[in-house]
mmCIF entry with sequence, helices, sheets and N, C-alpha, C, O atoms, coordinates in Angstrom:
data_MODEL
# 
_entry.id   MODEL 
# 
_entity.id                         1 
_entity.type                       polymer 
_entity.pdbx_number_of_molecules   1 
# 
_entity_poly.entity_id                      1 
_entity_poly.type                           'polypeptide(L)' 
_entity_poly.nstd_linkage                   no 
_entity_poly.nstd_monomer                   no 
_entity_poly.pdbx_seq_one_letter_code       MKVHDFAYQVALRTIVLLEEKQQYKVSEENRKQILSLIHGEVDSLLDKAL 
_entity_poly.pdbx_seq_one_letter_code_can   MKVHDFAYQVALRTIVLLEEKQQYKVSEENRKQILSLIHGEVDSLLDKAL 
_entity_poly.pdbx_strand_id                 A 
# 
loop_
_entity_poly_seq.entity_id 
_entity_poly_seq.num 
_entity_poly_seq.mon_id 
_entity_poly_seq.hetero 
1 1  MET n 
1 2  LYS n 
1 3  VAL n 
1 4  HIS n 
1 5  ASP n 
1 6  PHE n 
1 7  ALA n 
1 8  TYR n 
1 9  GLN n 
1 10 VAL n 
1 11 ALA n 
1 12 LEU n 
1 13 ARG n 
1 14 THR n 
1 15 ILE n 
1 16 VAL n 
1 17 LEU n 
1 18 LEU n 
1 19 GLU n 
1 20 GLU n 
1 21 LYS n 
1 22 GLN n 
1 23 GLN n 
1 24 TYR n 
1 25 LYS n 
1 26 VAL n 
1 27 SER n 
1 28 GLU n 
1 29 GLU n 
1 30 ASN n 
1 31 ARG n 
1 32 LYS n 
1 33 GLN n 
1 34 ILE n 
1 35 LEU n 
1 36 SER n 
1 37 LEU n 
1 38 ILE n 
1 39 HIS n 
1 40 GLY n 
1 41 GLU n 
1 42 VAL n 
1 43 ASP n 
1 44 SER n 
1 45 LEU n 
1 46 LEU n 
1 47 ASP n 
1 48 LYS n 
1 49 ALA n 
1 50 LEU n 
# 
_struct_asym.id          A 
_struct_asym.entity_id   1 
# 
loop_
_struct_conf.conf_type_id 
_struct_conf.id 
_struct_conf.pdbx_PDB_helix_id 
_struct_conf.beg_label_comp_id 
_struct_conf.beg_label_asym_id 
_struct_conf.beg_label_seq_id 
_struct_conf.pdbx_beg_PDB_ins_code 
_struct_conf.end_label_comp_id 
_struct_conf.end_label_asym_id 
_struct_conf.end_label_seq_id 
_struct_conf.pdbx_end_PDB_ins_code 
_struct_conf.beg_auth_comp_id 
_struct_conf.beg_auth_asym_id 
_struct_conf.beg_auth_seq_id 
_struct_conf.end_auth_comp_id 
_struct_conf.end_auth_asym_id 
_struct_conf.end_auth_seq_id 
_struct_conf.pdbx_PDB_helix_class 
_struct_conf.details 
_struct_conf.pdbx_PDB_helix_length 
HELX_P HELX_P1 AA1 VAL A 3  ? GLN A 22 ? VAL A 3  GLN A 22 1 ? 20 
HELX_P HELX_P2 AA2 GLU A 28 ? ALA A 49 ? GLU A 28 ALA A 49 1 ? 22 
# 
_struct_conf_type.id          HELX_P 
_struct_conf_type.criteria    ? 
_struct_conf_type.reference   ? 
# 
loop_
_atom_site.group_PDB 
_atom_site.id 
_atom_site.type_symbol 
_atom_site.label_atom_id 
_atom_site.label_alt_id 
_atom_site.label_comp_id 
_atom_site.label_asym_id 
_atom_site.label_entity_id 
_atom_site.label_seq_id 
_atom_site.pdbx_PDB_ins_code 
_atom_site.Cartn_x 
_atom_site.Cartn_y 
_atom_site.Cartn_z 
_atom_site.occupancy 
_atom_site.B_iso_or_equiv 
_atom_site.pdbx_formal_charge 
_atom_site.auth_seq_id 
_atom_site.auth_comp_id 
_atom_site.auth_asym_id 
_atom_site.auth_atom_id 
_atom_site.pdbx_PDB_model_num 
ATOM 1   N N  . MET A 1 1  ? 6.818  9.494   12.981  1.00 0.00 ? 1  MET A N  1 
ATOM 2   C CA . MET A 1 1  ? 6.978  8.908   11.703  1.00 0.00 ? 1  MET A CA 1 
ATOM 3   C C  . MET A 1 1  ? 5.570  8.493   11.126  1.00 0.00 ? 1  MET A C  1 
ATOM 4   O O  . MET A 1 1  ? 4.733  7.929   11.831  1.00 0.00 ? 1  MET A O  1 
ATOM 5   N N  . LYS A 1 2  ? 5.385  8.774   9.941   1.00 0.00 ? 2  LYS A N  1 
ATOM 6   C CA . LYS A 1 2  ? 4.127  8.416   9.341   1.00 0.00 ? 2  LYS A CA 1 
ATOM 7   C C  . LYS A 1 2  ? 4.085  6.906   9.163   1.00 0.00 ? 2  LYS A C  1 
ATOM 8   O O  . LYS A 1 2  ? 5.132  6.265   9.072   1.00 0.00 ? 2  LYS A O  1 
ATOM 9   N N  . VAL A 1 3  ? 2.864  6.319   9.112   1.00 0.00 ? 3  VAL A N  1 
ATOM 10  C CA . VAL A 1 3  ? 2.656  4.953   8.907   1.00 0.00 ? 3  VAL A CA 1 
ATOM 11  C C  . VAL A 1 3  ? 3.130  4.470   7.583   1.00 0.00 ? 3  VAL A C  1 
ATOM 12  O O  . VAL A 1 3  ? 3.614  3.343   7.472   1.00 0.00 ? 3  VAL A O  1 
ATOM 13  N N  . HIS A 1 4  ? 3.008  5.276   6.581   1.00 0.00 ? 4  HIS A N  1 
ATOM 14  C CA . HIS A 1 4  ? 3.464  4.985   5.216   1.00 0.00 ? 4  HIS A CA 1 
ATOM 15  C C  . HIS A 1 4  ? 4.963  4.809   5.171   1.00 0.00 ? 4  HIS A C  1 
ATOM 16  O O  . HIS A 1 4  ? 5.479  3.906   4.512   1.00 0.00 ? 4  HIS A O  1 
ATOM 17  N N  . ASP A 1 5  ? 5.676  5.704   5.897   1.00 0.00 ? 5  ASP A N  1 
ATOM 18  C CA . ASP A 1 5  ? 7.100  5.725   5.992   1.00 0.00 ? 5  ASP A CA 1 
ATOM 19  C C  . ASP A 1 5  ? 7.570  4.486   6.782   1.00 0.00 ? 5  ASP A C  1 
ATOM 20  O O  . ASP A 1 5  ? 8.579  3.869   6.441   1.00 0.00 ? 5  ASP A O  1 
ATOM 21  N N  . PHE A 1 6  ? 6.864  4.158   7.780   1.00 0.00 ? 6  PHE A N  1 
ATOM 22  C CA . PHE A 1 6  ? 7.181  3.030   8.531   1.00 0.00 ? 6  PHE A CA 1 
ATOM 23  C C  . PHE A 1 6  ? 7.055  1.728   7.700   1.00 0.00 ? 6  PHE A C  1 
ATOM 24  O O  . PHE A 1 6  ? 7.936  0.870   7.766   1.00 0.00 ? 6  PHE A O  1 
ATOM 25  N N  . ALA A 1 7  ? 6.009  1.588   6.955   1.00 0.00 ? 7  ALA A N  1 
ATOM 26  C CA . ALA A 1 7  ? 5.781  0.500   6.056   1.00 0.00 ? 7  ALA A CA 1 
ATOM 27  C C  . ALA A 1 7  ? 6.927  0.368   5.062   1.00 0.00 ? 7  ALA A C  1 
ATOM 28  O O  . ALA A 1 7  ? 7.422  -0.730  4.805   1.00 0.00 ? 7  ALA A O  1 
ATOM 29  N N  . TYR A 1 8  ? 7.339  1.504   4.507   1.00 0.00 ? 8  TYR A N  1 
ATOM 30  C CA . TYR A 1 8  ? 8.357  1.540   3.496   1.00 0.00 ? 8  TYR A CA 1 
ATOM 31  C C  . TYR A 1 8  ? 9.639  0.991   4.132   1.00 0.00 ? 8  TYR A C  1 
ATOM 32  O O  . TYR A 1 8  ? 10.348 0.190   3.524   1.00 0.00 ? 8  TYR A O  1 
ATOM 33  N N  . GLN A 1 9  ? 9.923  1.427   5.350   1.00 0.00 ? 9  GLN A N  1 
ATOM 34  C CA . GLN A 1 9  ? 11.197 0.975   6.009   1.00 0.00 ? 9  GLN A CA 1 
ATOM 35  C C  . GLN A 1 9  ? 11.182 -0.520  6.304   1.00 0.00 ? 9  GLN A C  1 
ATOM 36  O O  . GLN A 1 9  ? 12.200 -1.201  6.176   1.00 0.00 ? 9  GLN A O  1 
ATOM 37  N N  . VAL A 1 10 ? 9.995  -1.030  6.708   1.00 0.00 ? 10 VAL A N  1 
ATOM 38  C CA . VAL A 1 10 ? 9.859  -2.458  6.884   1.00 0.00 ? 10 VAL A CA 1 
ATOM 39  C C  . VAL A 1 10 ? 10.066 -3.287  5.678   1.00 0.00 ? 10 VAL A C  1 
ATOM 40  O O  . VAL A 1 10 ? 10.753 -4.309  5.684   1.00 0.00 ? 10 VAL A O  1 
ATOM 41  N N  . ALA A 1 11 ? 9.449  -2.815  4.636   1.00 0.00 ? 11 ALA A N  1 
ATOM 42  C CA . ALA A 1 11 ? 9.650  -3.501  3.301   1.00 0.00 ? 11 ALA A CA 1 
ATOM 43  C C  . ALA A 1 11 ? 11.050 -3.395  2.879   1.00 0.00 ? 11 ALA A C  1 
ATOM 44  O O  . ALA A 1 11 ? 11.569 -4.405  2.403   1.00 0.00 ? 11 ALA A O  1 
ATOM 45  N N  . LEU A 1 12 ? 11.725 -2.333  2.983   1.00 0.00 ? 12 LEU A N  1 
ATOM 46  C CA . LEU A 1 12 ? 13.100 -2.199  2.615   1.00 0.00 ? 12 LEU A CA 1 
ATOM 47  C C  . LEU A 1 12 ? 14.053 -3.136  3.450   1.00 0.00 ? 12 LEU A C  1 
ATOM 48  O O  . LEU A 1 12 ? 14.965 -3.774  2.924   1.00 0.00 ? 12 LEU A O  1 
ATOM 49  N N  . ARG A 1 13 ? 13.774 -3.163  4.760   1.00 0.00 ? 13 ARG A N  1 
ATOM 50  C CA . ARG A 1 13 ? 14.535 -4.016  5.648   1.00 0.00 ? 13 ARG A CA 1 
ATOM 51  C C  . ARG A 1 13 ? 14.310 -5.519  5.295   1.00 0.00 ? 13 ARG A C  1 
ATOM 52  O O  . ARG A 1 13 ? 15.264 -6.294  5.363   1.00 0.00 ? 13 ARG A O  1 
ATOM 53  N N  . THR A 1 14 ? 13.063 -5.952  4.919   1.00 0.00 ? 14 THR A N  1 
ATOM 54  C CA . THR A 1 14 ? 12.773 -7.299  4.468   1.00 0.00 ? 14 THR A CA 1 
ATOM 55  C C  . THR A 1 14 ? 13.649 -7.590  3.280   1.00 0.00 ? 14 THR A C  1 
ATOM 56  O O  . THR A 1 14 ? 14.269 -8.653  3.241   1.00 0.00 ? 14 THR A O  1 
ATOM 57  N N  . ILE A 1 15 ? 13.735 -6.734  2.336   1.00 0.00 ? 15 ILE A N  1 
ATOM 58  C CA . ILE A 1 15 ? 14.485 -7.014  1.092   1.00 0.00 ? 15 ILE A CA 1 
ATOM 59  C C  . ILE A 1 15 ? 15.986 -7.124  1.485   1.00 0.00 ? 15 ILE A C  1 
ATOM 60  O O  . ILE A 1 15 ? 16.676 -7.993  0.953   1.00 0.00 ? 15 ILE A O  1 
ATOM 61  N N  . VAL A 1 16 ? 16.482 -6.312  2.355   1.00 0.00 ? 16 VAL A N  1 
ATOM 62  C CA . VAL A 1 16 ? 17.842 -6.404  2.727   1.00 0.00 ? 16 VAL A CA 1 
ATOM 63  C C  . VAL A 1 16 ? 18.196 -7.660  3.436   1.00 0.00 ? 16 VAL A C  1 
ATOM 64  O O  . VAL A 1 16 ? 19.266 -8.228  3.220   1.00 0.00 ? 16 VAL A O  1 
ATOM 65  N N  . LEU A 1 17 ? 17.265 -8.127  4.328   1.00 0.00 ? 17 LEU A N  1 
ATOM 66  C CA . LEU A 1 17 ? 17.442 -9.353  5.071   1.00 0.00 ? 17 LEU A CA 1 
ATOM 67  C C  . LEU A 1 17 ? 17.426 -10.583 4.089   1.00 0.00 ? 17 LEU A C  1 
ATOM 68  O O  . LEU A 1 17 ? 18.227 -11.506 4.232   1.00 0.00 ? 17 LEU A O  1 
ATOM 69  N N  . LEU A 1 18 ? 16.541 -10.563 3.146   1.00 0.00 ? 18 LEU A N  1 
ATOM 70  C CA . LEU A 1 18 ? 16.531 -11.599 2.150   1.00 0.00 ? 18 LEU A CA 1 
ATOM 71  C C  . LEU A 1 18 ? 17.853 -11.726 1.440   1.00 0.00 ? 18 LEU A C  1 
ATOM 72  O O  . LEU A 1 18 ? 18.397 -12.814 1.250   1.00 0.00 ? 18 LEU A O  1 
ATOM 73  N N  . GLU A 1 19 ? 18.350 -10.560 1.053   1.00 0.00 ? 19 GLU A N  1 
ATOM 74  C CA . GLU A 1 19 ? 19.662 -10.534 0.366   1.00 0.00 ? 19 GLU A CA 1 
ATOM 75  C C  . GLU A 1 19 ? 20.786 -11.040 1.292   1.00 0.00 ? 19 GLU A C  1 
ATOM 76  O O  . GLU A 1 19 ? 21.600 -11.857 0.861   1.00 0.00 ? 19 GLU A O  1 
ATOM 77  N N  . GLU A 1 20 ? 20.848 -10.587 2.518   1.00 0.00 ? 20 GLU A N  1 
ATOM 78  C CA . GLU A 1 20 ? 21.920 -10.955 3.432   1.00 0.00 ? 20 GLU A CA 1 
ATOM 79  C C  . GLU A 1 20 ? 21.820 -12.391 3.965   1.00 0.00 ? 20 GLU A C  1 
ATOM 80  O O  . GLU A 1 20 ? 22.824 -13.098 4.056   1.00 0.00 ? 20 GLU A O  1 
ATOM 81  N N  . LYS A 1 21 ? 20.640 -12.798 4.302   1.00 0.00 ? 21 LYS A N  1 
ATOM 82  C CA . LYS A 1 21 ? 20.510 -14.059 4.944   1.00 0.00 ? 21 LYS A CA 1 
ATOM 83  C C  . LYS A 1 21 ? 20.250 -15.264 4.065   1.00 0.00 ? 21 LYS A C  1 
ATOM 84  O O  . LYS A 1 21 ? 20.643 -16.398 4.341   1.00 0.00 ? 21 LYS A O  1 
ATOM 85  N N  . GLN A 1 22 ? 19.514 -14.913 2.913   1.00 0.00 ? 22 GLN A N  1 
ATOM 86  C CA . GLN A 1 22 ? 19.165 -16.016 2.000   1.00 0.00 ? 22 GLN A CA 1 
ATOM 87  C C  . GLN A 1 22 ? 19.811 -15.976 0.635   1.00 0.00 ? 22 GLN A C  1 
ATOM 88  O O  . GLN A 1 22 ? 19.461 -16.746 -0.259  1.00 0.00 ? 22 GLN A O  1 
ATOM 89  N N  . GLN A 1 23 ? 20.782 -15.048 0.483   1.00 0.00 ? 23 GLN A N  1 
ATOM 90  C CA . GLN A 1 23 ? 21.465 -14.792 -0.750  1.00 0.00 ? 23 GLN A CA 1 
ATOM 91  C C  . GLN A 1 23 ? 20.456 -14.663 -1.907  1.00 0.00 ? 23 GLN A C  1 
ATOM 92  O O  . GLN A 1 23 ? 20.709 -15.095 -3.031  1.00 0.00 ? 23 GLN A O  1 
ATOM 93  N N  . TYR A 1 24 ? 19.280 -14.037 -1.577  1.00 0.00 ? 24 TYR A N  1 
ATOM 94  C CA . TYR A 1 24 ? 18.304 -13.763 -2.580  1.00 0.00 ? 24 TYR A CA 1 
ATOM 95  C C  . TYR A 1 24 ? 18.537 -12.373 -3.137  1.00 0.00 ? 24 TYR A C  1 
ATOM 96  O O  . TYR A 1 24 ? 18.489 -11.402 -2.381  1.00 0.00 ? 24 TYR A O  1 
ATOM 97  N N  . LYS A 1 25 ? 18.789 -12.241 -4.432  1.00 0.00 ? 25 LYS A N  1 
ATOM 98  C CA . LYS A 1 25 ? 19.111 -10.895 -4.977  1.00 0.00 ? 25 LYS A CA 1 
ATOM 99  C C  . LYS A 1 25 ? 17.893 -10.320 -5.619  1.00 0.00 ? 25 LYS A C  1 
ATOM 100 O O  . LYS A 1 25 ? 17.243 -10.937 -6.463  1.00 0.00 ? 25 LYS A O  1 
ATOM 101 N N  . VAL A 1 26 ? 17.580 -9.040  -5.169  1.00 0.00 ? 26 VAL A N  1 
ATOM 102 C CA . VAL A 1 26 ? 16.450 -8.303  -5.747  1.00 0.00 ? 26 VAL A CA 1 
ATOM 103 C C  . VAL A 1 26 ? 17.078 -7.193  -6.547  1.00 0.00 ? 26 VAL A C  1 
ATOM 104 O O  . VAL A 1 26 ? 17.878 -6.413  -6.030  1.00 0.00 ? 26 VAL A O  1 
ATOM 105 N N  . SER A 1 27 ? 16.707 -7.121  -7.838  1.00 0.00 ? 27 SER A N  1 
ATOM 106 C CA . SER A 1 27 ? 17.256 -6.041  -8.748  1.00 0.00 ? 27 SER A CA 1 
ATOM 107 C C  . SER A 1 27 ? 16.703 -4.686  -8.280  1.00 0.00 ? 27 SER A C  1 
ATOM 108 O O  . SER A 1 27 ? 15.683 -4.569  -7.601  1.00 0.00 ? 27 SER A O  1 
ATOM 109 N N  . GLU A 1 28 ? 17.462 -3.692  -8.703  1.00 0.00 ? 28 GLU A N  1 
ATOM 110 C CA . GLU A 1 28 ? 17.066 -2.366  -8.310  1.00 0.00 ? 28 GLU A CA 1 
ATOM 111 C C  . GLU A 1 28 ? 15.629 -1.980  -8.816  1.00 0.00 ? 28 GLU A C  1 
ATOM 112 O O  . GLU A 1 28 ? 14.873 -1.270  -8.152  1.00 0.00 ? 28 GLU A O  1 
ATOM 113 N N  . GLU A 1 29 ? 15.336 -2.469  -9.961  1.00 0.00 ? 29 GLU A N  1 
ATOM 114 C CA . GLU A 1 29 ? 13.974 -2.159  -10.645 1.00 0.00 ? 29 GLU A CA 1 
ATOM 115 C C  . GLU A 1 29 ? 12.952 -2.911  -9.781  1.00 0.00 ? 29 GLU A C  1 
ATOM 116 O O  . GLU A 1 29 ? 11.907 -2.352  -9.446  1.00 0.00 ? 29 GLU A O  1 
ATOM 117 N N  . ASN A 1 30 ? 13.219 -4.091  -9.439  1.00 0.00 ? 30 ASN A N  1 
ATOM 118 C CA . ASN A 1 30 ? 12.125 -4.828  -8.673  1.00 0.00 ? 30 ASN A CA 1 
ATOM 119 C C  . ASN A 1 30 ? 12.089 -4.319  -7.224  1.00 0.00 ? 30 ASN A C  1 
ATOM 120 O O  . ASN A 1 30 ? 11.047 -4.399  -6.573  1.00 0.00 ? 30 ASN A O  1 
ATOM 121 N N  . ARG A 1 31 ? 13.207 -3.800  -6.714  1.00 0.00 ? 31 ARG A N  1 
ATOM 122 C CA . ARG A 1 31 ? 13.200 -3.222  -5.339  1.00 0.00 ? 31 ARG A CA 1 
ATOM 123 C C  . ARG A 1 31 ? 12.328 -1.960  -5.338  1.00 0.00 ? 31 ARG A C  1 
ATOM 124 O O  . ARG A 1 31 ? 11.574 -1.737  -4.391  1.00 0.00 ? 31 ARG A O  1 
ATOM 125 N N  . LYS A 1 32 ? 12.419 -1.153  -6.363  1.00 0.00 ? 32 LYS A N  1 
ATOM 126 C CA . LYS A 1 32 ? 11.651 0.054   -6.479  1.00 0.00 ? 32 LYS A CA 1 
ATOM 127 C C  . LYS A 1 32 ? 10.157 -0.285  -6.603  1.00 0.00 ? 32 LYS A C  1 
ATOM 128 O O  . LYS A 1 32 ? 9.302  0.291   -5.931  1.00 0.00 ? 32 LYS A O  1 
ATOM 129 N N  . GLN A 1 33 ? 9.904  -1.190  -7.442  1.00 0.00 ? 33 GLN A N  1 
ATOM 130 C CA . GLN A 1 33 ? 8.470  -1.619  -7.743  1.00 0.00 ? 33 GLN A CA 1 
ATOM 131 C C  . GLN A 1 33 ? 7.873  -2.192  -6.434  1.00 0.00 ? 33 GLN A C  1 
ATOM 132 O O  . GLN A 1 33 ? 6.756  -1.804  -6.092  1.00 0.00 ? 33 GLN A O  1 
ATOM 133 N N  . ILE A 1 34 ? 8.523  -3.057  -5.710  1.00 0.00 ? 34 ILE A N  1 
ATOM 134 C CA . ILE A 1 34 ? 8.059  -3.667  -4.490  1.00 0.00 ? 34 ILE A CA 1 
ATOM 135 C C  . ILE A 1 34 ? 7.795  -2.529  -3.440  1.00 0.00 ? 34 ILE A C  1 
ATOM 136 O O  . ILE A 1 34 ? 6.721  -2.470  -2.841  1.00 0.00 ? 34 ILE A O  1 
ATOM 137 N N  . LEU A 1 35 ? 8.741  -1.691  -3.251  1.00 0.00 ? 35 LEU A N  1 
ATOM 138 C CA . LEU A 1 35 ? 8.543  -0.572  -2.216  1.00 0.00 ? 35 LEU A CA 1 
ATOM 139 C C  . LEU A 1 35 ? 7.425  0.328   -2.656  1.00 0.00 ? 35 LEU A C  1 
ATOM 140 O O  . LEU A 1 35 ? 6.652  0.760   -1.801  1.00 0.00 ? 35 LEU A O  1 
ATOM 141 N N  . SER A 1 36 ? 7.276  0.645   -3.918  1.00 0.00 ? 36 SER A N  1 
ATOM 142 C CA . SER A 1 36 ? 6.121  1.384   -4.370  1.00 0.00 ? 36 SER A CA 1 
ATOM 143 C C  . SER A 1 36 ? 4.794  0.703   -4.135  1.00 0.00 ? 36 SER A C  1 
ATOM 144 O O  . SER A 1 36 ? 3.840  1.338   -3.685  1.00 0.00 ? 36 SER A O  1 
ATOM 145 N N  . LEU A 1 37 ? 4.721  -0.553  -4.426  1.00 0.00 ? 37 LEU A N  1 
ATOM 146 C CA . LEU A 1 37 ? 3.517  -1.250  -4.174  1.00 0.00 ? 37 LEU A CA 1 
ATOM 147 C C  . LEU A 1 37 ? 3.115  -1.348  -2.774  1.00 0.00 ? 37 LEU A C  1 
ATOM 148 O O  . LEU A 1 37 ? 1.927  -1.230  -2.473  1.00 0.00 ? 37 LEU A O  1 
ATOM 149 N N  . ILE A 1 38 ? 4.062  -1.567  -1.853  1.00 0.00 ? 38 ILE A N  1 
ATOM 150 C CA . ILE A 1 38 ? 3.823  -1.623  -0.444  1.00 0.00 ? 38 ILE A CA 1 
ATOM 151 C C  . ILE A 1 38 ? 3.339  -0.246  0.022   1.00 0.00 ? 38 ILE A C  1 
ATOM 152 O O  . ILE A 1 38 ? 2.342  -0.145  0.738   1.00 0.00 ? 38 ILE A O  1 
ATOM 153 N N  . HIS A 1 39 ? 4.043  0.809   -0.385  1.00 0.00 ? 39 HIS A N  1 
ATOM 154 C CA . HIS A 1 39 ? 3.670  2.121   -0.035  1.00 0.00 ? 39 HIS A CA 1 
ATOM 155 C C  . HIS A 1 39 ? 2.209  2.451   -0.361  1.00 0.00 ? 39 HIS A C  1 
ATOM 156 O O  . HIS A 1 39 ? 1.489  3.110   0.391   1.00 0.00 ? 39 HIS A O  1 
ATOM 157 N N  . GLY A 1 40 ? 1.826  1.941   -1.545  1.00 0.00 ? 40 GLY A N  1 
ATOM 158 C CA . GLY A 1 40 ? 0.425  2.189   -2.051  1.00 0.00 ? 40 GLY A CA 1 
ATOM 159 C C  . GLY A 1 40 ? -0.616 1.319   -1.289  1.00 0.00 ? 40 GLY A C  1 
ATOM 160 O O  . GLY A 1 40 ? -1.793 1.674   -1.223  1.00 0.00 ? 40 GLY A O  1 
ATOM 161 N N  . GLU A 1 41 ? -0.175 0.206   -0.733  1.00 0.00 ? 41 GLU A N  1 
ATOM 162 C CA . GLU A 1 41 ? -1.116 -0.737  -0.052  1.00 0.00 ? 41 GLU A CA 1 
ATOM 163 C C  . GLU A 1 41 ? -1.141 -0.556  1.474   1.00 0.00 ? 41 GLU A C  1 
ATOM 164 O O  . GLU A 1 41 ? -1.773 -1.375  2.141   1.00 0.00 ? 41 GLU A O  1 
ATOM 165 N N  . VAL A 1 42 ? -0.526 0.416   2.046   1.00 0.00 ? 42 VAL A N  1 
ATOM 166 C CA . VAL A 1 42 ? -0.464 0.585   3.478   1.00 0.00 ? 42 VAL A CA 1 
ATOM 167 C C  . VAL A 1 42 ? -1.848 0.640   4.126   1.00 0.00 ? 42 VAL A C  1 
ATOM 168 O O  . VAL A 1 42 ? -2.115 -0.014  5.134   1.00 0.00 ? 42 VAL A O  1 
ATOM 169 N N  . ASP A 1 43 ? -2.689 1.417   3.528   1.00 0.00 ? 43 ASP A N  1 
ATOM 170 C CA . ASP A 1 43 ? -4.051 1.520   4.190   1.00 0.00 ? 43 ASP A CA 1 
ATOM 171 C C  . ASP A 1 43 ? -4.779 0.193   4.106   1.00 0.00 ? 43 ASP A C  1 
ATOM 172 O O  . ASP A 1 43 ? -5.421 -0.198  5.081   1.00 0.00 ? 43 ASP A O  1 
ATOM 173 N N  . SER A 1 44 ? -4.712 -0.525  2.980   1.00 0.00 ? 44 SER A N  1 
ATOM 174 C CA . SER A 1 44 ? -5.333 -1.789  2.907   1.00 0.00 ? 44 SER A CA 1 
ATOM 175 C C  . SER A 1 44 ? -4.776 -2.770  3.830   1.00 0.00 ? 44 SER A C  1 
ATOM 176 O O  . SER A 1 44 ? -5.522 -3.573  4.389   1.00 0.00 ? 44 SER A O  1 
ATOM 177 N N  . LEU A 1 45 ? -3.430 -2.761  4.045   1.00 0.00 ? 45 LEU A N  1 
ATOM 178 C CA . LEU A 1 45 ? -2.787 -3.674  5.010   1.00 0.00 ? 45 LEU A CA 1 
ATOM 179 C C  . LEU A 1 45 ? -3.139 -3.360  6.433   1.00 0.00 ? 45 LEU A C  1 
ATOM 180 O O  . LEU A 1 45 ? -3.296 -4.270  7.248   1.00 0.00 ? 45 LEU A O  1 
ATOM 181 N N  . LEU A 1 46 ? -3.266 -2.111  6.750   1.00 0.00 ? 46 LEU A N  1 
ATOM 182 C CA . LEU A 1 46 ? -3.752 -1.763  8.063   1.00 0.00 ? 46 LEU A CA 1 
ATOM 183 C C  . LEU A 1 46 ? -5.130 -2.284  8.262   1.00 0.00 ? 46 LEU A C  1 
ATOM 184 O O  . LEU A 1 46 ? -5.391 -2.868  9.314   1.00 0.00 ? 46 LEU A O  1 
ATOM 185 N N  . ASP A 1 47 ? -5.999 -2.129  7.379   1.00 0.00 ? 47 ASP A N  1 
ATOM 186 C CA . ASP A 1 47 ? -7.412 -2.623  7.548   1.00 0.00 ? 47 ASP A CA 1 
ATOM 187 C C  . ASP A 1 47 ? -7.421 -4.088  7.781   1.00 0.00 ? 47 ASP A C  1 
ATOM 188 O O  . ASP A 1 47 ? -8.209 -4.579  8.589   1.00 0.00 ? 47 ASP A O  1 
ATOM 189 N N  . LYS A 1 48 ? -6.581 -4.806  7.108   1.00 0.00 ? 48 LYS A N  1 
ATOM 190 C CA . LYS A 1 48 ? -6.520 -6.327  7.312   1.00 0.00 ? 48 LYS A CA 1 
ATOM 191 C C  . LYS A 1 48 ? -5.931 -6.638  8.717   1.00 0.00 ? 48 LYS A C  1 
ATOM 192 O O  . LYS A 1 48 ? -6.340 -7.626  9.327   1.00 0.00 ? 48 LYS A O  1 
ATOM 193 N N  . ALA A 1 49 ? -5.010 -5.844  9.233   1.00 0.00 ? 49 ALA A N  1 
ATOM 194 C CA . ALA A 1 49 ? -4.460 -6.094  10.483  1.00 0.00 ? 49 ALA A CA 1 
ATOM 195 C C  . ALA A 1 49 ? -5.348 -5.788  11.663  1.00 0.00 ? 49 ALA A C  1 
ATOM 196 O O  . ALA A 1 49 ? -5.127 -6.276  12.772  1.00 0.00 ? 49 ALA A O  1 
ATOM 197 N N  . LEU A 1 50 ? -6.323 -5.002  11.422  1.00 0.00 ? 50 LEU A N  1 
ATOM 198 C CA . LEU A 1 50 ? -7.212 -4.541  12.514  1.00 0.00 ? 50 LEU A CA 1 
ATOM 199 C C  . LEU A 1 50 ? -8.368 -5.494  12.491  1.00 0.00 ? 50 LEU A C  1 
ATOM 200 O O  . LEU A 1 50 ? -9.289 -5.366  13.298  1.00 0.00 ? 50 LEU A O  1 
# 
């Protein structure tokens, strides 16, 4: 699995958990925007983690 795909799955899972556990509703438009932003920031996030 590519790192970008993994980051996408983590972000998606986070959104789902927020909705399930905290009754926080993320609109479909916001969901797509957030996932796109995370996908584009993976390299930067990796640099920060190392």
